[in-house]
N, CA and C atoms of all chains as a GROMACS GRO file, in nm:
protein
  582
    1MET      N    1  -0.017  -3.208   3.632
    1MET     CA    2  -0.126  -3.118   3.591
    1MET      C    3  -0.067  -2.988   3.537
    2ALA      N    4  -0.127  -2.935   3.434
    2ALA     CA    5  -0.081  -2.809   3.376
    2ALA      C    6  -0.107  -2.696   3.475
    3SER      N    7  -0.014  -2.602   3.485
    3SER     CA    8  -0.036  -2.491   3.578
    3SER      C    9  -0.071  -2.364   3.502
    4ASN      N   10  -0.146  -2.279   3.570
    4ASN     CA   11  -0.192  -2.154   3.508
    4ASN      C   12  -0.077  -2.067   3.462
    5LEU      N   13  -0.096  -2.007   3.346
    5LEU     CA   14  -0.002  -1.904   3.300
    5LEU      C   15  -0.046  -1.771   3.360
    6SER      N   16   0.048  -1.686   3.388
    6SER     CA   17   0.015  -1.551   3.434
    6SER      C   18  -0.037  -1.471   3.315
    7THR      N   19  -0.101  -1.358   3.344
    7THR     CA   20  -0.152  -1.273   3.236
    7THR      C   21  -0.040  -1.236   3.138
    8SER      N   22   0.076  -1.203   3.190
    8SER     CA   23   0.185  -1.164   3.099
    8SER      C   24   0.236  -1.283   3.019
    9GLU      N   25   0.234  -1.402   3.078
    9GLU     CA   26   0.274  -1.522   3.004
    9GLU      C   27   0.173  -1.553   2.893
   10VAL      N   28   0.044  -1.537   2.922
   10VAL     CA   29  -0.057  -1.560   2.818
   10VAL      C   30  -0.038  -1.459   2.707
   11GLU      N   31  -0.018  -1.334   2.745
   11GLU     CA   32  -0.005  -1.230   2.642
   11GLU      C   33   0.121  -1.251   2.557
   12ALA      N   34   0.226  -1.301   2.619
   12ALA     CA   35   0.348  -1.333   2.543
   12ALA      C   36   0.320  -1.448   2.445
   13ALA      N   37   0.246  -1.549   2.492
   13ALA     CA   38   0.214  -1.663   2.405
   13ALA      C   39   0.127  -1.620   2.287
   14LEU      N   40   0.040  -1.523   2.310
   14LEU     CA   41  -0.053  -1.479   2.204
   14LEU      C   42   0.014  -1.392   2.098
   15VAL      N   43   0.136  -1.350   2.123
   15VAL     CA   44   0.211  -1.279   2.018
   15VAL      C   45   0.223  -1.369   1.895
   16GLY      N   46   0.241  -1.497   1.920
   16GLY     CA   47   0.249  -1.594   1.810
   16GLY      C   48   0.113  -1.642   1.761
   17LEU      N   49   0.007  -1.599   1.828
   17LEU     CA   50  -0.130  -1.641   1.792
   17LEU      C   51  -0.218  -1.515   1.788
   18PRO      N   52  -0.187  -1.424   1.693
   18PRO     CA   53  -0.246  -1.290   1.700
   18PRO      C   54  -0.397  -1.284   1.680
   19LEU      N   55  -0.456  -1.394   1.632
   19LEU     CA   56  -0.601  -1.391   1.610
   19LEU      C   57  -0.680  -1.434   1.735
   20TRP      N   58  -0.607  -1.472   1.839
   20TRP     CA   59  -0.671  -1.510   1.964
   20TRP      C   60  -0.670  -1.392   2.061
   21ALA      N   61  -0.778  -1.380   2.137
   21ALA     CA   62  -0.789  -1.274   2.237
   21ALA      C   63  -0.785  -1.335   2.375
   22HIS      N   64  -0.728  -1.263   2.468
   22HIS     CA   65  -0.721  -1.309   2.606
   22HIS      C   66  -0.826  -1.235   2.688
   23ASP      N   67  -0.917  -1.311   2.746
   23ASP     CA   68  -1.014  -1.251   2.837
   23ASP      C   69  -0.972  -1.291   2.978
   24ALA      N   70  -0.900  -1.201   3.046
   24ALA     CA   71  -0.844  -1.233   3.178
   24ALA      C   72  -0.953  -1.249   3.283
   25SER      N   73  -1.074  -1.198   3.256
   25SER     CA   74  -1.181  -1.208   3.355
   25SER      C   75  -1.240  -1.348   3.363
   26LYS      N   76  -1.225  -1.429   3.254
   26LYS     CA   77  -1.286  -1.564   3.258
   26LYS      C   78  -1.204  -1.664   3.338
   27PRO      N   79  -1.076  -1.683   3.328
   27PRO     CA   80  -0.991  -1.646   3.216
   27PRO      C   81  -0.993  -1.753   3.107
   28ALA      N   82  -0.977  -1.705   2.983
   28ALA     CA   83  -0.978  -1.794   2.866
   28ALA      C   84  -0.917  -1.720   2.749
   29ILE      N   85  -0.881  -1.794   2.646
   29ILE     CA   86  -0.843  -1.732   2.519
   29ILE      C   87  -0.948  -1.772   2.416
   30SER      N   88  -0.980  -1.681   2.327
   30SER     CA   89  -1.089  -1.709   2.234
   30SER      C   90  -1.060  -1.656   2.095
   31ARG      N   91  -1.125  -1.719   1.998
   31ARG     CA   92  -1.114  -1.674   1.859
   31ARG      C   93  -1.245  -1.703   1.788
   32SER      N   94  -1.282  -1.615   1.696
   32SER     CA   95  -1.401  -1.634   1.612
   32SER      C   96  -1.358  -1.676   1.473
   33PHE      N   97  -1.436  -1.761   1.412
   33PHE     CA   98  -1.409  -1.811   1.277
   33PHE      C   99  -1.535  -1.793   1.193
   34LYS      N  100  -1.514  -1.764   1.064
   34LYS     CA  101  -1.628  -1.750   0.973
   34LYS      C  102  -1.598  -1.832   0.848
   35PHE      N  103  -1.690  -1.913   0.806
   35PHE     CA  104  -1.673  -2.000   0.691
   35PHE      C  105  -1.777  -1.965   0.583
   36LYS      N  106  -1.768  -2.040   0.472
   36LYS     CA  107  -1.858  -2.013   0.360
   36LYS      C  108  -2.001  -2.054   0.396
   37ASN      N  109  -2.014  -2.162   0.468
   37ASN     CA  110  -2.148  -2.215   0.499
   37ASN      C  111  -2.137  -2.312   0.617
   38PHE      N  112  -2.249  -2.374   0.652
   38PHE     CA  113  -2.252  -2.466   0.766
   38PHE      C  114  -2.164  -2.587   0.743
   39SER      N  115  -2.165  -2.639   0.623
   39SER     CA  116  -2.086  -2.758   0.593
   39SER      C  117  -1.937  -2.733   0.619
   40GLU      N  118  -1.888  -2.620   0.574
   40GLU     CA  119  -1.747  -2.585   0.598
   40GLU      C  120  -1.722  -2.565   0.747
   41ALA      N  121  -1.814  -2.499   0.814
   41ALA     CA  122  -1.797  -2.471   0.957
   41ALA      C  123  -1.796  -2.602   1.037
   42PHE      N  124  -1.890  -2.690   1.008
   42PHE     CA  125  -1.896  -2.814   1.086
   42PHE      C  126  -1.782  -2.909   1.048
   43GLY      N  127  -1.738  -2.904   0.924
   43GLY     CA  128  -1.620  -2.982   0.885
   43GLY      C  129  -1.498  -2.940   0.967
   44PHE      N  130  -1.481  -2.810   0.981
   44PHE     CA  131  -1.373  -2.757   1.066
   44PHE      C  132  -1.391  -2.803   1.211
   45MET      N  133  -1.512  -2.794   1.262
   45MET     CA  134  -1.537  -2.836   1.401
   45MET      C  135  -1.502  -2.984   1.420
   46THR      N  136  -1.532  -3.064   1.320
   46THR     CA  137  -1.503  -3.208   1.331
   46THR      C  138  -1.353  -3.231   1.341
   47ARG      N  139  -1.277  -3.157   1.263
   47ARG     CA  140  -1.131  -3.172   1.269
   47ARG      C  141  -1.079  -3.124   1.405
   48VAL      N  142  -1.134  -3.015   1.455
   48VAL     CA  143  -1.094  -2.967   1.588
   48VAL      C  144  -1.133  -3.069   1.695
   49ALA      N  145  -1.251  -3.130   1.681
   49ALA     CA  146  -1.297  -3.229   1.780
   49ALA      C  147  -1.201  -3.348   1.785
   50LEU      N  148  -1.155  -3.393   1.669
   50LEU     CA  149  -1.061  -3.506   1.666
   50LEU      C  150  -0.930  -3.469   1.734
   51ALA      N  151  -0.880  -3.349   1.705
   51ALA     CA  152  -0.754  -3.303   1.767
   51ALA      C  153  -0.772  -3.287   1.918
   52ALA      N  154  -0.887  -3.235   1.959
   52ALA     CA  155  -0.914  -3.214   2.102
   52ALA      C  156  -0.922  -3.347   2.176
   53GLU      N  157  -0.994  -3.442   2.116
   53GLU     CA  158  -1.011  -3.573   2.180
   53GLU      C  159  -0.875  -3.644   2.193
   54ALA      N  160  -0.791  -3.631   2.090
   54ALA     CA  161  -0.659  -3.695   2.094
   54ALA      C  162  -0.574  -3.639   2.208
   55ARG      N  163  -0.593  -3.510   2.239
   55ARG     CA  164  -0.517  -3.446   2.347
   55ARG      C  165  -0.589  -3.453   2.480
   56ASP      N  166  -0.710  -3.505   2.482
   56ASP     CA  167  -0.796  -3.503   2.600
   56ASP      C  168  -0.806  -3.362   2.659
   57HIS      N  169  -0.820  -3.267   2.569
   57HIS     CA  170  -0.835  -3.126   2.610
   57HIS      C  171  -0.934  -3.064   2.512
   58HIS      N  172  -1.047  -3.016   2.565
   58HIS     CA  173  -1.162  -2.986   2.478
   58HIS      C  174  -1.201  -2.839   2.483
   59PRO      N  175  -1.250  -2.788   2.373
   59PRO     CA  176  -1.290  -2.646   2.369
   59PRO      C  177  -1.430  -2.624   2.428
   60ASP      N  178  -1.454  -2.501   2.469
   60ASP     CA  179  -1.591  -2.454   2.489
   60ASP      C  180  -1.621  -2.377   2.361
   61TRP      N  181  -1.728  -2.416   2.291
   61TRP     CA  182  -1.748  -2.352   2.161
   61TRP      C  183  -1.895  -2.347   2.123
   62SER      N  184  -1.922  -2.257   2.029
   62SER     CA  185  -2.058  -2.244   1.979
   62SER      C  186  -2.054  -2.226   1.828
   63ASN      N  187  -2.164  -2.260   1.766
   63ASN     CA  188  -2.176  -2.250   1.620
   63ASN      C  189  -2.314  -2.199   1.584
   64SER      N  190  -2.314  -2.108   1.489
   64SER     CA  191  -2.439  -2.061   1.429
   64SER      C  192  -2.413  -2.051   1.278
   65TYR      N  193  -2.471  -2.141   1.203
   65TYR     CA  194  -2.453  -2.152   1.058
   65TYR      C  195  -2.305  -2.153   1.016
   66ASN      N  196  -2.252  -2.042   0.967
   66ASN     CA  197  -2.113  -2.041   0.917
   66ASN      C  198  -2.014  -1.986   1.019
   67LYS      N  199  -2.061  -1.958   1.139
   67LYS     CA  200  -1.975  -1.898   1.241
   67LYS      C  201  -1.944  -1.996   1.354
   68VAL      N  202  -1.820  -1.992   1.397
   68VAL     CA  203  -1.776  -2.075   1.510
   68VAL      C  204  -1.699  -1.985   1.607
   69GLU      N  205  -1.736  -1.993   1.735
   69GLU     CA  206  -1.664  -1.921   1.840
   69GLU      C  207  -1.599  -2.025   1.930
   70ILE      N  208  -1.470  -2.012   1.951
   70ILE     CA  209  -1.400  -2.109   2.035
   70ILE      C  210  -1.336  -2.037   2.153
   71SER      N  211  -1.356  -2.094   2.272
   71SER     CA  212  -1.296  -2.042   2.394
   71SER      C  213  -1.217  -2.156   2.459
   72LEU      N  214  -1.094  -2.129   2.494
   72LEU     CA  215  -1.008  -2.233   2.553
   72LEU      C  216  -0.964  -2.193   2.693
   73SER      N  217  -0.983  -2.284   2.787
   73SER     CA  218  -0.929  -2.268   2.921
   73SER      C  219  -0.914  -2.408   2.979
   74THR      N  220  -0.835  -2.419   3.085
   74THR     CA  221  -0.813  -2.549   3.147
   74THR      C  222  -0.894  -2.553   3.276
   75HIS      N  223  -1.012  -2.617   3.267
   75HIS     CA  224  -1.107  -2.613   3.379
   75HIS      C  225  -1.044  -2.665   3.508
   76SER      N  226  -0.962  -2.772   3.495
   76SER     CA  227  -0.904  -2.832   3.616
   76SER      C  228  -0.806  -2.737   3.684
   77ALA      N  229  -0.748  -2.645   3.607
   77ALA     CA  230  -0.653  -2.549   3.664
   77ALA      C  231  -0.718  -2.414   3.692
   78GLY      N  232  -0.840  -2.396   3.640
   78GLY     CA  233  -0.910  -2.268   3.660
   78GLY      C  234  -0.846  -2.153   3.587
   79GLY      N  235  -0.783  -2.181   3.474
   79GLY     CA  236  -0.720  -2.072   3.400
   79GLY      C  237  -0.665  -2.117   3.267
   80VAL      N  238  -0.583  -2.033   3.207
   80VAL     CA  239  -0.522  -2.064   3.078
   80VAL      C  240  -0.386  -2.130   3.104
   81THR      N  241  -0.363  -2.243   3.040
   81THR     CA  242  -0.235  -2.315   3.057
   81THR      C  243  -0.171  -2.338   2.920
   82GLU      N  244  -0.055  -2.401   2.923
   82GLU     CA  245   0.014  -2.438   2.798
   82GLU      C  246  -0.075  -2.525   2.709
   83LYS      N  247  -0.160  -2.607   2.771
   83LYS     CA  248  -0.251  -2.692   2.693
   83LYS      C  249  -0.341  -2.609   2.600
   84ASP      N  250  -0.384  -2.494   2.651
   84ASP     CA  251  -0.473  -2.407   2.571
   84ASP      C  252  -0.396  -2.341   2.457
   85VAL      N  253  -0.276  -2.293   2.490
   85VAL     CA  254  -0.193  -2.228   2.389
   85VAL      C  255  -0.158  -2.328   2.279
   86SER      N  256  -0.126  -2.449   2.319
   86SER     CA  257  -0.090  -2.554   2.223
   86SER      C  258  -0.211  -2.592   2.136
   87LEU      N  259  -0.328  -2.607   2.197
   87LEU     CA  260  -0.448  -2.640   2.118
   87LEU      C  261  -0.487  -2.525   2.025
   88ALA      N  262  -0.468  -2.401   2.070
   88ALA     CA  263  -0.498  -2.285   1.984
   88ALA      C  264  -0.411  -2.288   1.859
   89ALA      N  265  -0.284  -2.325   1.875
   89ALA     CA  266  -0.193  -2.331   1.759
   89ALA      C  267  -0.239  -2.439   1.661
   90VAL      N  268  -0.282  -2.553   1.715
   90VAL     CA  269  -0.333  -2.661   1.629
   90VAL      C  270  -0.460  -2.616   1.555
   91ILE      N  271  -0.549  -2.548   1.626
   91ILE     CA  272  -0.674  -2.501   1.565
   91ILE      C  273  -0.643  -2.400   1.453
   92ASP      N  274  -0.546  -2.312   1.476
   92ASP     CA  275  -0.508  -2.216   1.371
   92ASP      C  276  -0.461  -2.289   1.245
   93LYS      N  277  -0.384  -2.395   1.265
   93LYS     CA  278  -0.336  -2.473   1.148
   93LYS      C  279  -0.454  -2.538   1.076
   94LEU      N  280  -0.549  -2.591   1.151
   94LEU     CA  281  -0.667  -2.654   1.088
   94LEU      C  282  -0.750  -2.550   1.013
   95ALA      N  283  -0.761  -2.431   1.071
   95ALA     CA  284  -0.840  -2.325   1.006
   95ALA      C  285  -0.775  -2.277   0.878
   96ALA      N  286  -0.643  -2.284   0.874
   96ALA     CA  287  -0.570  -2.232   0.757
   96ALA      C  288  -0.560  -2.335   0.645
   97SER      N  289  -0.589  -2.462   0.677
   97SER     CA  290  -0.565  -2.570   0.579
   97SER      C  291  -0.687  -2.593   0.491
   98MET      N  292  -4.194  -1.973   0.212
   98MET     CA  293  -4.117  -1.949   0.334
   98MET      C  294  -4.202  -1.986   0.456
   99ALA      N  295  -4.137  -2.045   0.553
   99ALA     CA  296  -4.208  -2.085   0.676
   99ALA      C  297  -4.253  -1.959   0.750
  100SER      N  298  -4.373  -1.964   0.806
  100SER     CA  299  -4.419  -1.846   0.880
  100SER      C  300  -4.415  -1.872   1.030
  101ASN      N  301  -4.397  -1.763   1.103
  101ASN     CA  302  -4.387  -1.772   1.249
  101ASN      C  303  -4.509  -1.835   1.312
  102LEU      N  304  -4.483  -1.918   1.411
  102LEU     CA  305  -4.592  -1.969   1.493
  102LEU      C  306  -4.619  -1.868   1.605
  103SER      N  307  -4.743  -1.857   1.644
  103SER     CA  308  -4.776  -1.772   1.760
  103SER      C  309  -4.726  -1.841   1.887
  104THR      N  310  -4.719  -1.766   1.995
  104THR     CA  311  -4.677  -1.824   2.124
  104THR      C  312  -4.764  -1.944   2.159
  105SER      N  313  -4.894  -1.932   2.140
  105SER     CA  314  -4.980  -2.046   2.178
  105SER      C  315  -4.961  -2.164   2.084
  106GLU      N  316  -4.931  -2.138   1.957
  106GLU     CA  317  -4.902  -2.248   1.864
  106GLU      C  318  -4.771  -2.319   1.903
  107VAL      N  319  -4.668  -2.240   1.941
  107VAL     CA  320  -4.542  -2.301   1.984
  107VAL      C  321  -4.567  -2.385   2.109
  108GLU      N  322  -4.643  -2.329   2.202
  108GLU     CA  323  -4.664  -2.403   2.327
  108GLU      C  324  -4.746  -2.530   2.304
  109ALA      N  325  -4.838  -2.524   2.211
  109ALA     CA  326  -4.913  -2.645   2.175
  109ALA      C  327  -4.820  -2.749   2.113
  110ALA      N  328  -4.728  -2.704   2.027
  110ALA     CA  329  -4.635  -2.798   1.962
  110ALA      C  330  -4.542  -2.862   2.065
  111LEU      N  331  -4.506  -2.784   2.167
  111LEU     CA  332  -4.412  -2.836   2.268
  111LEU      C  333  -4.475  -2.935   2.365
  112VAL      N  334  -4.606  -2.948   2.362
  112VAL     CA  335  -4.672  -3.054   2.442
  112VAL      C  336  -4.615  -3.190   2.400
  113GLY      N  337  -4.589  -3.203   2.271
  113GLY     CA  338  -4.530  -3.327   2.220
  113GLY      C  339  -4.378  -3.333   2.232
  114LEU      N  340  -4.318  -3.224   2.276
  114LEU     CA  341  -4.171  -3.216   2.290
  114LEU      C  342  -4.140  -3.157   2.427
  115PRO      N  343  -4.175  -3.231   2.533
  115PRO     CA  344  -4.175  -3.172   2.668
  115PRO      C  345  -4.037  -3.133   2.721
  116LEU      N  346  -3.930  -3.179   2.656
  116LEU     CA  347  -3.796  -3.144   2.705
  116LEU      C  348  -3.745  -3.014   2.644
  117TRP      N  349  -3.823  -2.957   2.555
  117TRP     CA  350  -3.785  -2.829   2.494
  117TRP      C  351  -3.857  -2.715   2.565
  118ALA      N  352  -3.785  -2.603   2.579
  118ALA     CA  353  -3.842  -2.485   2.642
  118ALA      C  354  -3.860  -2.375   2.538
  119HIS      N  355  -3.963  -2.297   2.555
  119HIS     CA  356  -3.988  -2.186   2.464
  119HIS      C  357  -3.944  -2.056   2.531
  120ASP      N  358  -3.851  -1.988   2.467
  120ASP     CA  359  -3.811  -1.856   2.516
  120ASP      C  360  -3.871  -1.754   2.419
  121ALA      N  361  -3.987  -1.700   2.457
  121ALA     CA  362  -4.060  -1.609   2.369
  121ALA      C  363  -3.985  -1.478   2.348
  122SER      N  364  -3.889  -1.445   2.436
  122SER     CA  365  -3.818  -1.318   2.422
  122SER      C  366  -3.716  -1.322   2.308
  123LYS      N  367  -3.670  -1.445   2.269
  123LYS     CA  368  -3.567  -1.450   2.163
  123LYS      C  369  -3.624  -1.430   2.023
  124PRO      N  370  -3.726  -1.495   1.971
  124PRO     CA  371  -3.788  -1.616   2.023
  124PRO      C  372  -3.718  -1.740   1.967
  125ALA      N  373  -3.715  -1.845   2.048
  125ALA     CA  374  -3.651  -1.970   2.008
  125ALA      C  375  -3.702  -2.082   2.099
  126ILE      N  376  -3.678  -2.206   2.057
  126ILE     CA  377  -3.699  -2.319   2.147
  126ILE      C  378  -3.563  -2.380   2.176
  127SER      N  379  -3.545  -2.429   2.297
  127SER     CA  380  -3.412  -2.478   2.335
  127SER      C  381  -3.420  -2.602   2.423
  128ARG      N  382  -3.315  -2.678   2.418
  128ARG     CA  383  -3.303  -2.797   2.503
  128ARG      C  384  -3.156  -2.819   2.537
  129SER      N  385  -3.130  -2.867   2.658
  129SER     CA  386  -2.995  -2.903   2.703
  129SER      C  387  -2.981  -3.054   2.702
  130PHE      N  388  -2.863  -3.100   2.668
  130PHE     CA  389  -2.832  -3.244   2.662
  130PHE      C  390  -2.705  -3.268   2.741
  131LYS      N  391  -2.699  -3.383   2.808
  131LYS     CA  392  -2.578  -3.420   2.881
  131LYS      C  393  -2.542  -3.563   2.844
  132PHE      N  394  -2.416  -3.585   2.810
  132PHE     CA  395  -2.369  -3.717   2.767
  132PHE      C  396  -2.260  -3.767   2.863
  133LYS      N  397  -2.210  -3.886   2.834
  133LYS     CA  398  -2.110  -3.947   2.922
  133LYS      C  399  -1.977  -3.873   2.911
  134ASN      N  400  -1.945  -3.827   2.792
  134ASN     CA  401  -1.815  -3.764   2.769
  134ASN      C  402  -1.820  -3.683   2.638
  135PHE      N  403  -1.707  -3.626   2.600
  135PHE     CA  404  -1.701  -3.545   2.478
  135PHE      C  405  -1.730  -3.627   2.353
  136SER      N  406  -1.675  -3.747   2.348
  136SER     CA  407  -1.695  -3.831   2.230
  136SER      C  408  -1.843  -3.857   2.203
  137GLU      N  409  -1.916  -3.888   2.309
  137GLU     CA  410  -2.061  -3.911   2.294
  137GLU      C  411  -2.133  -3.781   2.253
  138ALA      N  412  -2.092  -3.671   2.315
  138ALA     CA  413  -2.156  -3.542   2.285
  138ALA      C  414  -2.132  -3.503   2.139
  139PHE      N  415  -2.006  -3.515   2.095
  139PHE     CA  416  -1.976  -3.472   1.958
  139PHE      C  417  -2.032  -3.570   1.856
  140GLY      N  418  -2.039  -3.697   1.892
  140GLY     CA  419  -2.105  -3.794   1.804
  140GLY      C  420  -2.250  -3.755   1.780
  141PHE      N  421  -2.318  -3.718   1.887
  141PHE     CA  422  -2.456  -3.669   1.876
  141PHE      C  423  -2.462  -3.543   1.789
  142MET      N  424  -2.372  -3.451   1.812
  142MET     CA  425  -2.371  -3.327   1.733
  142MET      C  426  -2.353  -3.358   1.584
  143THR      N  427  -2.270  -3.455   1.555
  143THR     CA  428  -2.245  -3.490   1.414
  143THR      C  429  -2.373  -3.543   1.350
  144ARG      N  430  -2.447  -3.623   1.424
  144ARG     CA  431  -2.573  -3.675   1.369
  144ARG      C  432  -2.674  -3.562   1.350
  145VAL      N  433  -2.678  -3.470   1.445
  145VAL     CA  434  -2.767  -3.354   1.431
  145VAL      C  435  -2.723  -3.268   1.311
  146ALA      N  436  -2.592  -3.251   1.294
  146ALA     CA  437  -2.541  -3.170   1.182
  146ALA      C  438  -2.584  -3.228   1.048
  147LEU      N  439  -2.577  -3.359   1.036
  147LEU     CA  440  -2.618  -3.424   0.910
  147LEU      C  441  -2.767  -3.403   0.884
  148ALA      N  442  -2.847  -3.419   0.989
  148ALA     CA  443  -2.993  -3.399   0.975
  148ALA      C  444  -3.024  -3.253   0.941
  149ALA      N  445  -2.951  -3.161   1.005
  149ALA     CA  446  -2.974  -3.018   0.981
  149ALA      C  447  -2.937  -2.980   0.838
  150GLU      N  448  -2.822  -3.030   0.793
  150GLU     CA  449  -2.776  -2.997   0.658
  150GLU      C  450  -2.875  -3.052   0.554
  151ALA      N  451  -2.925  -3.172   0.577
  151ALA     CA  452  -3.020  -3.233   0.483
  151ALA      C  453  -3.147  -3.150   0.471
  152ARG      N  454  -3.184  -3.083   0.580
  152ARG     CA  455  -3.305  -3.000   0.580
  152ARG      C  456  -3.275  -2.854   0.547
  153ASP      N  457  -3.147  -2.822   0.532
  153ASP     CA  458  -3.104  -2.683   0.516
  153ASP      C  459  -3.165  -2.594   0.624
  154HIS      N  460  -3.162  -2.647   0.746
  154HIS     CA  461  -3.211  -2.570   0.862
  154HIS      C  462  -3.121  -2.607   0.979
  155HIS      N  463  -3.053  -2.507   1.034
  155HIS     CA  464  -2.939  -2.534   1.122
  155HIS      C  465  -2.960  -2.479   1.262
  156PRO      N  466  -2.906  -2.549   1.360
  156PRO     CA  467  -2.922  -2.504   1.499
  156PRO      C  468  -2.823  -2.393   1.535
  157ASP      N  469  -2.856  -2.318   1.639
  157ASP     CA  470  -2.757  -2.238   1.713
  157ASP      C  471  -2.726  -2.324   1.833
  158TRP      N  472  -2.598  -2.357   1.852
  158TRP     CA  473  -2.568  -2.450   1.959
  158TRP      C  474  -2.431  -2.429   2.017
  159SER      N  475  -2.414  -2.482   2.138
  159SER     CA  476  -2.285  -2.474   2.204
  159SER      C  477  -2.255  -2.607   2.270
  160ASN      N  478  -2.128  -2.630   2.292
  160ASN     CA  479  -2.082  -2.755   2.353
  160ASN      C  480  -1.969  -2.725   2.450
  161SER      N  481  -1.975  -2.788   2.564
  161SER     CA  482  -1.866  -2.784   2.661
  161SER      C  483  -1.852  -2.926   2.715
  162TYR      N  484  -1.746  -2.994   2.675
  162TYR     CA  485  -1.718  -3.133   2.712
  162TYR      C  486  -1.840  -3.224   2.685
  163ASN      N  487  -1.912  -3.263   2.789
  163ASN     CA  488  -2.023  -3.359   2.769
  163ASN      C  489  -2.159  -3.291   2.759
  164LYS      N  490  -2.160  -3.158   2.753
  164LYS     CA  491  -2.288  -3.085   2.749
  164LYS      C  492  -2.310  -3.019   2.613
  165VAL      N  493  -2.434  -3.026   2.567
  165VAL     CA  494  -2.471  -2.961   2.441
  165VAL      C  495  -2.599  -2.881   2.467
  166GLU      N  496  -2.598  -2.754   2.426
  166GLU     CA  497  -2.717  -2.668   2.436
  166GLU      C  498  -2.760  -2.637   2.294
  167ILE      N  499  -2.886  -2.664   2.263
  167ILE     CA  500  -2.936  -2.636   2.127
  167ILE      C  501  -3.051  -2.537   2.133
  168SER      N  502  -3.043  -2.437   2.046
  168SER     CA  503  -3.149  -2.337   2.034
  168SER      C  504  -3.194  -2.335   1.888
  169LEU      N  505  -3.323  -2.343   1.868
  169LEU     CA  506  -3.376  -2.346   1.731
  169LEU      C  507  -3.468  -2.227   1.706
  170SER      N  508  -3.440  -2.157   1.598
  170SER     CA  509  -3.533  -2.054   1.551
  170SER      C  510  -3.510  -2.039   1.401
  171THR      N  511  -3.603  -1.976   1.334
  171THR     CA  512  -3.592  -1.959   1.190
  171THR      C  513  -3.552  -1.814   1.164
  172HIS      N  514  -3.421  -1.793   1.142
  172HIS     CA  515  -3.368  -1.657   1.133
  172HIS      C  516  -3.440  -1.576   1.024
  173SER      N  517  -3.468  -1.643   0.910
  173SER     CA  518  -3.530  -1.570   0.798
  173SER      C  519  -3.671  -1.523   0.834
  174ALA      N  520  -3.735  -1.592   0.926
  174ALA     CA  521  -3.870  -1.553   0.967
  174ALA      C  522  -3.870  -1.471   1.095
  175GLY      N  523  -3.754  -1.470   1.163
  175GLY     CA  524  -3.746  -1.396   1.289
  175GLY      C  525  -3.825  -1.458   1.401
  176GLY      N  526  -3.841  -1.590   1.398
  176GLY     CA  527  -3.920  -1.654   1.504
  176GLY      C  528  -3.916  -1.805   1.493
  177VAL      N  529  -4.004  -1.868   1.567
  177VAL     CA  530  -4.013  -2.014   1.568
  177VAL      C  531  -4.117  -2.056   1.464
  178THR      N  532  -4.077  -2.149   1.378
  178THR     CA  533  -4.167  -2.198   1.273
  178THR      C  534  -4.179  -2.350   1.282
  179GLU      N  535  -4.260  -2.405   1.193
  179GLU     CA  536  -4.274  -2.551   1.184
  179GLU      C  537  -4.139  -2.620   1.160
  180LYS      N  538  -4.048  -2.551   1.090
  180LYS     CA  539  -3.915  -2.608   1.065
  180LYS      C  540  -3.842  -2.639   1.195
  181ASP      N  541  -3.860  -2.551   1.293
  181ASP     CA  542  -3.792  -2.570   1.422
  181ASP      C  543  -3.855  -2.684   1.500
  182VAL      N  544  -3.987  -2.688   1.500
  182VAL     CA  545  -4.058  -2.795   1.572
  182VAL      C  546  -4.021  -2.930   1.511
  183SER      N  547  -4.016  -2.934   1.379
  183SER     CA  548  -3.984  -3.057   1.309
  183SER      C  549  -3.840  -3.101   1.338
  184LEU      N  550  -3.745  -3.005   1.336
  184LEU     CA  551  -3.605  -3.041   1.365
  184LEU      C  552  -3.589  -3.083   1.511
  185ALA      N  553  -3.663  -3.019   1.601
  185ALA     CA  554  -3.657  -3.058   1.743
  185ALA      C  555  -3.700  -3.203   1.761
  186ALA      N  556  -3.803  -3.244   1.688
  186ALA     CA  557  -3.850  -3.384   1.698
  186ALA      C  558  -3.743  -3.480   1.647
  187VAL      N  559  -3.676  -3.443   1.538
  187VAL     CA  560  -3.568  -3.527   1.484
  187VAL      C  561  -3.453  -3.536   1.586
  188ILE      N  562  -3.418  -3.423   1.644
  188ILE     CA  563  -3.308  -3.420   1.743
  188ILE      C  564  -3.342  -3.508   1.863
  189ASP      N  565  -3.467  -3.502   1.908
  189ASP     CA  566  -3.509  -3.588   2.020
  189ASP      C  567  -3.490  -3.735   1.986
  190LYS      N  568  -3.523  -3.772   1.862
  190LYS     CA  569  -3.506  -3.912   1.822
  190LYS      C  570  -3.358  -3.949   1.821
  191LEU      N  571  -3.272  -3.859   1.772
  191LEU     CA  572  -3.128  -3.887   1.769
  191LEU      C  573  -3.073  -3.899   1.912
  192ALA      N  574  -3.123  -3.816   2.002
  192ALA     CA  575  -3.074  -3.819   2.141
  192ALA      C  576  -3.116  -3.947   2.210
  193ALA      N  577  -3.230  -4.000   2.170
  193ALA     CA  578  -3.283  -4.120   2.236
  193ALA      C  579  -3.221  -4.247   2.180
  194SER      N  580  -3.156  -4.238   2.064
  194SER     CA  581  -3.109  -4.360   1.997
  194SER      C  582  -2.967  -4.397   2.038
   0.00000   0.00000   0.00000
């Protein structure tokens, strides 16, 4: 099982993922995305869903038209783990492509 | 442009959609869904996304693993309109199928 990262470990990991924010009170890491329209936003979500399902690690997320908010935490560990940092990096690549 | 339904009109419409709740403070209508797993939940979301895009009327929604929360309102009208009631009925059919 993945183990929780400490606050300083999460913050060190986010140096390489500067668009993600760490909310230590949840705890989770989160990022907001904005697209041209719903089609672009949901297309992105579909690619993230496929990547998440392949890793058996899933986001908490919401969508309103062209906006997507993603929050990552490892529910079984009750915190942020390497799984979240790794999925965030994959999501960044999908968002940039 | 679709015009806002009054509270009593929304409540009358929801007689036929008993799993939807009316939050007059937002205002919006909302329903929660629970599936077997993420794959089932996101499969449902994809079908809803296609129906929403075809109607050019989109939900505000969130997903966490097997749970989906959908909120419908007509942003351009600032309230609940026939478009929302109609999309809610379509979503109910997709959830039941």
